[in-house]
N, C-alpha and C positions, 0 to 999 in steps of 0.2 A: 503495500499499499503506499510506504514512504517512496518508492521509487517512482510509482505513478504520480505521486503528489510533487515530486522533484521535478519530473517531466513536465506537469502541468505551469510549475511556475519557470521553469525553462521555456517554454512556449508562450508564456505572458511576457518573458523578457524579449525574447525574439520580435513578437507583434509589437514591442515599443520600439525596438530597434527600427523595423521596417518602418512605424510610423513616423520616428523621426526622420530618417533618411530618406524617404520618399517625399515629403515635404520639401525639403532643400529644392527639388527639382519640379514638385507639383505646383506650387506656389507661384512662381515666374510663369509657369506653362499655362496655369489657370487664369492669369491675367490675360496672357493671350488669345484664351480660347472664350473668355468673360464666363468662365465658372465661379458662381454666387459663393459655393462653400469654402473655396480659398479665402474669402475675404471676413468670414466668421470670427469675431473678435475672441471668442472663447475657444476655437480650434488654435489661433494663433498664440493665444496667452499659455497653453497647455504646451504647445511646441517651444515656445521661448523658456519657459519654466523648465521643461526637462532638459533643454540643451544647457540652459545655465546652470541646473543641479549637476549635471553629469560632469561639466567642466569645472566646477568647484570640487566635486569629488575627487577629481583626478588631480587636481593641482594640490591639494592637501594631503593626497595619497590614502583616500577612503575607498576600500573596496565596496561595488556596488550591493546595496543590501539584497536586491534578487539573488546575486550571485551567492552571498553568504546564506543565505534562506535555502538555496537549491543544495549547496555542498553542506549543510547541515542535515538535510533531509535525507542526502545519499550516505552520509558519514563518511563519503570518499570524494575526492576531487576528479574523479573520470566517471562518466556514465557508462552504466551496462548495457542500456537498453538502445536499440539502434535508432528510435527517433532522438533520444537523448545525445547520442553521440554525432548523430548528423548534424542537429542543430547547433551543438556546443562547437563543432569544427566551423558553422558559420560565422559565429558572433563572438567567438574566443579566439583571439588570434596570439602565437606566440611571438611577441614583439616587445622592444624595451618601452618602459613606462614613458620616456620622452617623447616616443613616437605618438602615444595616444594623447598626450597633453597639448602636443603642438597641433594634433588633427582636432581636438576638440575646442580647441582656441580658435582654430580657423573656421572650423563649423559654427561655433559661437558668432564669431566676426559675420560669417556670412547669413546666419539667422537673423542678426541685428541689421545688416544690409537690407535685405528683403522685407523686413518691418516696414524700413522707411521708402525703400523703392516700390513696394508693393504693398500700400498699407493697409490692414483691416478694417472694416466699417466701422465707423464711429457709433458709439451708442446714440439713437435718437432719443432727444429731450421730449417729455411728454408736456404738451400744454395745456393748460387748464381753463 
């Protein structure tokens, strides 16, 4: 049961990675194709918040809480399941911490740039 729960945490982690990564391209693309959903303030705040959190975690040397939970559930650091192994290979790269720090800082700058270049909709004020 712990292995299944760990795989579920890993899949959630993977979905967050896909969400953040895909919006780097989908937001500018969405402006070109007039997609309204890329302008949603809530979506953009979540994207900016997650990218900021990830960058800060990396700079100060904190391991992602989802990685910690998954590792604790497994009691090991390598998944034994096929799905767990596959997803782990996609989202966990064996590269130096400095690489990720630079990568996440660049991604955060890109997120801030697209915030201003392709701004989200402002909340509409309700007039009485």
